[in-house]
C-alpha positions as CSV (number, residue, x, y, z in Angstrom):
1,X,60.8,268.3,9.5
2,X,60.1,271.2,7.2
3,X,61.2,271.0,3.6
4,X,63.8,273.8,4.2
5,X,65.3,271.9,7.1
6,X,65.3,268.7,5.0
7,X,67.0,270.6,2.1
8,X,69.6,271.9,4.5
9,X,70.2,268.4,5.9
10,X,70.3,266.9,2.4
11,X,72.9,269.5,1.3
12,X,75.0,268.7,4.3
13,X,74.8,264.9,3.7
14,X,75.6,265.3,0.0
15,X,78.7,267.3,0.8
16,X,79.8,264.8,3.5
17,X,79.2,261.8,1.2
18,X,81.1,263.5,-1.7
19,X,84.0,264.2,0.7
20,X,84.0,260.6,1.9
21,X,84.0,259.5,-1.8
22,X,86.9,261.7,-2.8
23,X,89.0,260.6,0.2
24,X,88.1,257.0,-0.4
25,X,86.5,256.7,3.1
26,X,83.4,255.6,1.2
27,X,83.6,253.3,-1.8
28,X,80.1,252.8,-3.3
29,X,79.0,249.3,-4.3
30,X,79.0,248.8,-8.0
31,X,75.2,248.8,-8.0
32,X,75.1,252.2,-6.4
33,X,76.5,253.7,-9.7
34,X,73.3,252.5,-11.6
35,X,70.9,255.0,-10.0
36,X,73.5,257.8,-10.3
37,X,73.9,257.0,-14.0
38,X,70.2,257.1,-14.6
39,X,69.8,260.4,-12.7
40,X,72.7,261.9,-14.6
41,X,70.7,261.6,-17.8
42,X,67.3,262.5,-16.4
43,X,65.4,265.7,-15.9
44,X,65.5,266.0,-12.1
45,X,62.2,265.8,-10.2
46,X,60.9,263.9,-7.3
47,X,59.3,261.5,-9.7
48,X,62.6,260.8,-11.6
49,X,64.4,260.2,-8.3
50,X,61.7,257.8,-7.1
51,X,61.8,256.0,-10.5
52,X,65.6,255.6,-10.3
53,X,65.2,254.0,-6.9
54,X,62.0,252.0,-7.4
55,X,63.6,248.7,-8.2
56,X,66.9,249.3,-6.4
57,X,68.6,246.0,-5.6
58,X,69.6,245.2,-2.0
59,X,73.2,246.5,-2.5
60,X,71.7,249.9,-3.3
61,X,69.2,249.8,-0.5
62,X,71.9,249.0,2.1
63,X,74.3,251.6,0.8
64,X,74.9,255.2,1.8
65,X,73.9,256.8,-1.5
66,X,70.2,255.9,-0.9
67,X,70.3,258.0,2.3
68,X,70.9,261.1,0.1
69,X,68.8,260.2,-3.0
70,X,65.5,259.2,-1.2
71,X,65.1,262.5,0.7
72,X,66.0,264.4,-2.5
73,X,62.7,263.2,-4.0
74,X,60.8,265.0,-1.3
75,X,62.9,268.2,-1.6
76,X,62.5,268.2,-5.4
77,X,58.8,267.7,-5.2
78,X,58.5,270.8,-3.1
79,X,59.6,272.9,-6.0
80,X,61.4,275.4,-3.8
81,X,64.5,273.4,-3.3
82,X,67.5,275.7,-2.7
83,X,69.7,275.9,-5.8
84,X,72.8,275.1,-3.6
85,X,71.1,271.8,-2.4
86,X,70.4,270.8,-6.0
87,X,74.0,271.8,-7.0
88,X,75.5,269.7,-4.3
89,X,73.4,266.7,-5.4
90,X,74.6,267.2,-9.0
91,X,78.2,267.5,-8.0
92,X,77.8,264.2,-6.1
93,X,76.1,262.4,-9.0
94,X,78.6,263.8,-11.5
95,X,81.5,262.5,-9.3
96,X,80.0,259.1,-9.2
97,X,79.3,259.0,-12.9
98,X,82.6,260.3,-14.1
99,X,84.5,257.6,-12.1
100,X,86.6,255.2,-14.1
């Protein structure tokens, strides 16, 4: 899969996961908030995403958020990630980190 196709798929998945979160169709495990919190404060790069996920506990590895964050590392490494893809990821991370 090309990076452009991966970025498009990632954007779609981030939008879908955000919608599932907002409608309560997906409720992330408490542990899934930890990588989101770390990324909310980090400068975004492929390396920062991999670092946030490096020691992810099983609850994170088996959750849905990982399916968006892992491919994001590849897209961000490319350096040509579409701004709208990065924006959708930020909106998702912001939603998770602003939750009570």
